[in-house]
C-alpha positions as CSV (number, residue, x, y, z in Angstrom):
1,X,0.0,0.0,0.0
2,X,1.4,3.4,-1.0
3,X,1.6,6.4,1.4
4,X,-1.1,8.1,-0.6
5,X,-3.4,5.1,-0.2
6,X,-2.8,5.1,3.6
7,X,-3.6,8.9,3.7
8,X,-7.0,8.4,2.0
9,X,-8.0,5.8,4.7
10,X,-7.2,8.1,7.7
11,X,-10.2,8.4,10.0
12,X,-10.8,10.5,13.1
13,X,-8.9,9.1,16.1
14,X,-10.5,8.8,19.5
15,X,-8.2,10.4,22.1
16,X,-6.5,12.5,19.5
17,X,-4.3,15.3,20.8
18,X,-5.8,18.8,20.3
19,X,-2.4,20.4,19.7
20,X,0.7,18.7,18.2
21,X,4.1,20.3,18.0
22,X,6.8,18.9,15.7
23,X,10.6,19.4,15.6
24,X,11.3,18.4,12.0
25,X,14.8,17.1,12.4
26,X,17.1,15.1,10.1
27,X,16.8,16.9,6.8
28,X,20.5,17.4,6.4
29,X,21.4,13.9,7.5
30,X,18.8,12.5,5.1
31,X,20.5,14.4,2.2
32,X,24.1,13.4,3.3
33,X,23.1,9.7,3.4
34,X,22.2,10.1,-0.3
35,X,25.2,12.1,-1.3
36,X,23.2,15.2,-1.8
37,X,23.5,18.8,-0.5
38,X,21.7,19.7,2.7
39,X,19.1,21.8,1.0
40,X,17.9,18.8,-0.9
41,X,16.8,17.3,2.4
42,X,14.8,20.5,3.2
43,X,13.1,20.3,-0.2
44,X,12.2,16.7,0.4
45,X,10.9,17.7,3.8
46,X,8.1,19.8,2.2
47,X,6.3,16.6,1.2
48,X,6.5,15.4,4.9
49,X,4.9,18.7,5.9
50,X,2.0,18.0,3.6
51,X,1.7,14.5,5.0
52,X,1.7,15.8,8.6
53,X,-1.0,18.4,7.8
54,X,-3.2,15.8,6.0
55,X,-2.8,13.2,8.7
56,X,-3.4,15.6,11.6
57,X,-6.3,17.2,9.9
58,X,-8.1,13.9,9.2
59,X,-7.3,12.5,12.7
60,X,-8.8,15.4,14.6
61,X,-5.9,17.6,15.6
62,X,-6.9,21.2,16.0
63,X,-3.5,22.9,16.0
64,X,-0.2,21.7,14.4
65,X,2.9,23.7,15.3
66,X,6.0,23.1,13.2
67,X,9.5,24.2,14.2
68,X,10.7,25.4,10.8
69,X,13.7,27.7,11.7
70,X,15.1,28.4,15.1
71,X,16.9,31.5,16.4
72,X,20.1,29.5,16.4
73,X,19.8,28.4,12.7
74,X,21.1,31.8,11.6
75,X,24.5,30.4,12.7
76,X,24.5,27.9,9.8
77,X,26.5,28.5,6.7
78,X,25.4,31.6,4.8
79,X,24.7,29.5,1.6
80,X,22.4,27.1,3.5
81,X,20.5,29.9,5.2
82,X,20.0,31.6,1.9
83,X,18.7,28.4,0.3
84,X,16.4,27.9,3.2
85,X,14.9,31.4,2.8
86,X,14.4,30.8,-0.9
87,X,12.7,27.5,-0.2
88,X,10.5,29.1,2.6
89,X,9.3,31.8,0.1
90,X,8.6,29.3,-2.6
91,X,6.7,27.0,-0.2
92,X,4.6,30.0,0.9
93,X,3.8,30.9,-2.7
94,X,2.8,27.3,-3.6
95,X,1.1,26.0,-0.5
96,X,-1.1,28.8,0.8
97,X,-3.8,28.2,-1.8
98,X,-4.0,24.5,-0.8
99,X,-4.3,25.4,2.8
100,X,-7.1,27.8,2.0
101,X,-8.9,25.3,-0.1
102,X,-8.8,22.8,2.8
103,X,-10.0,25.4,5.3
104,X,-6.7,25.5,7.2
105,X,-5.5,28.7,8.9
106,X,-1.8,29.5,8.7
107,X,-0.1,31.5,11.4
108,X,3.5,32.3,12.2
109,X,5.3,32.7,15.5
110,X,8.8,34.1,16.1
111,X,10.8,37.2,15.5
112,X,10.2,38.3,11.9
113,X,12.5,41.3,11.9
114,X,15.5,39.5,10.5
115,X,13.6,38.1,7.5
116,X,13.6,40.0,4.2
117,X,10.9,42.5,3.6
118,X,9.6,40.4,0.7
119,X,9.4,37.3,3.0
120,X,7.7,39.3,5.8
121,X,5.2,40.6,3.3
122,X,4.4,37.1,2.0
123,X,4.0,35.9,5.6
124,X,1.5,38.7,6.4
125,X,-0.4,38.0,3.2
126,X,-0.6,34.2,3.9
127,X,-2.0,34.9,7.4
128,X,-4.5,37.3,6.1
129,X,-5.7,35.1,3.3
130,X,-6.3,32.1,5.6
131,X,-7.6,34.0,8.7
132,X,-11.2,32.9,8.0
133,X,-10.3,29.1,7.9
134,X,-11.6,27.0,10.8
135,X,-10.9,23.3,10.3
136,X,-7.3,23.4,11.6
137,X,-4.6,25.8,12.4
138,X,-1.1,25.3,11.1
139,X,1.4,27.4,13.2
140,X,4.9,27.8,11.7
141,X,7.7,28.7,14.2
142,X,10.2,30.8,12.2
143,X,13.2,32.5,13.8
144,X,11.8,31.2,17.0
145,X,13.5,30.3,20.3
146,X,11.9,29.4,23.6
147,X,14.2,31.7,25.6
148,X,13.5,34.5,23.2
149,X,9.8,33.9,23.6
150,X,10.0,34.1,27.4
151,X,12.2,37.2,27.3
152,X,10.0,39.1,24.9
153,X,6.9,38.3,27.0
154,X,8.8,39.5,30.1
155,X,9.7,42.8,28.4
156,X,6.2,43.4,27.2
157,X,4.8,42.8,30.7
158,X,7.4,45.0,32.2
159,X,6.4,47.8,29.8
160,X,2.8,47.4,30.8
161,X,3.7,47.7,34.5
162,X,5.9,50.7,33.8
163,X,3.0,52.4,32.0
164,X,0.7,51.7,34.9
165,X,-1.6,49.4,32.9
166,X,-0.6,46.4,35.1
167,X,0.5,45.9,38.7
168,X,3.1,43.3,39.7
169,X,0.4,41.4,41.6
170,X,-1.5,41.1,38.3
171,X,1.2,38.8,36.8
172,X,0.0,35.2,37.1
173,X,0.9,32.2,35.0
174,X,-2.3,32.7,32.9
175,X,-1.4,36.3,32.2
176,X,2.2,35.6,31.4
177,X,1.1,32.9,29.0
178,X,-1.0,35.3,27.0
179,X,2.1,37.4,26.2
180,X,3.9,34.3,24.8
181,X,3.8,33.7,21.0
182,X,1.1,31.0,21.2
183,X,-1.0,33.2,23.4
184,X,-4.3,31.7,24.5
185,X,-4.0,28.6,22.3
186,X,-4.2,25.3,24.2
187,X,-0.7,24.1,25.2
188,X,0.8,21.3,23.1
189,X,-0.5,17.9,24.1
190,X,2.2,16.1,22.1
191,X,5.7,16.9,20.9
192,X,7.1,14.8,18.1
193,X,10.8,15.0,17.2
194,X,12.1,13.1,14.2
195,X,15.7,12.1,13.4
196,X,16.5,10.0,16.5
197,X,17.6,12.9,18.7
198,X,16.0,13.3,22.2
199,X,16.0,16.9,23.2
200,X,13.7,20.0,22.7
201,X,16.4,22.4,21.3
202,X,15.0,25.6,22.8
203,X,11.5,25.1,21.4
204,X,8.4,26.2,23.4
205,X,10.1,25.9,26.8
206,X,7.2,27.3,28.8
207,X,4.6,25.5,26.8
208,X,6.1,22.0,27.2
209,X,5.5,21.8,31.0
210,X,3.1,18.9,30.7
211,X,3.5,17.9,27.0
212,X,3.9,14.2,26.1
213,X,7.1,13.5,24.1
214,X,7.4,11.1,21.1
215,X,10.9,10.6,19.6
216,X,10.9,9.0,16.1
217,X,14.0,7.4,14.5
218,X,13.0,8.4,11.0
219,X,14.6,11.5,9.4
220,X,11.9,14.1,8.7
221,X,11.6,13.5,4.9
222,X,10.8,9.9,5.7
223,X,8.2,10.8,8.3
224,X,4.9,10.5,6.4
225,X,1.2,9.6,6.9
226,X,1.9,6.2,8.5
227,X,4.5,7.5,10.9
228,X,2.5,10.5,12.0
229,X,-0.6,8.4,12.6
230,X,1.5,6.0,14.7
231,X,2.6,8.9,16.9
232,X,-0.9,10.1,17.3
233,X,-2.1,6.6,18.2
234,X,0.7,6.2,20.7
235,X,-0.4,9.4,22.4
236,X,-4.0,8.3,22.5
237,X,-3.0,5.3,24.6
238,X,-1.2,7.3,27.3
239,X,-2.7,8.5,30.6
240,X,-2.0,12.2,31.4
241,X,-1.9,12.9,35.1
242,X,-0.9,16.5,35.5
243,X,0.5,15.9,39.0
244,X,-2.2,13.5,40.1
245,X,-1.9,9.8,40.8
246,X,-3.0,7.2,38.2
247,X,-5.9,6.3,40.6
248,X,-7.1,9.8,40.8
249,X,-7.1,10.2,37.1
250,X,-9.0,6.9,36.7
251,X,-11.6,7.9,39.3
252,X,-12.1,11.3,37.7
253,X,-12.5,9.8,34.2
254,X,-15.0,7.3,35.6
255,X,-17.0,10.1,37.2
256,X,-17.0,12.1,33.9
257,X,-18.1,9.2,31.9
258,X,-21.0,8.4,34.3
259,X,-22.4,11.9,33.5
């Protein structure tokens, strides 16, 4: 059975996570294993993005957040960064229409200031043209870092306090969260990282407090419909306790089901 055939058979998943975050790792290693330049892996990874969006959408995921370009990725060779920016712009131009046709909203989080004016303009246009879509939200983290996110939120709250619009006592966890890039969106239920590495690489540091982790051995270009569905099914079998005991969670679930 081909990957496309698997995709067409995807059905809603009971216990599906509302919000899935993905660290798309292994593009360069995928390319090197084939004797190709690193950017070839990133090009191949675009198809994996499509598979992730399709599988998550049909399974019942409400928000899919992809770590596309980190704050630290600017340190990579200039040629690679330039190629990534070109690919990013090309993908925006080609994919936005498909997202709109499938009623998927596109949003970006991160510091856009270091991107070219052309790329920033395309990002703004993509968000505006899909703002009305309601089936799923695709969030792309670009020039994003978890420490940067916490720092910018702290600065904004400090400015509000200095201006007299907030008092220090007003600062709660819920208020602080609203100043982070993901704002009032539900926190990620599941983080998937491909490529065999087992770390979070400065991604959504605040938001991952109670997130379930799933580490996949496949490089990102090889992570398609079947692999994404397997990750979602693995999550659906887990018990999330949020500090409670397993017995407390079971009792609470039984009480909820009885109503």
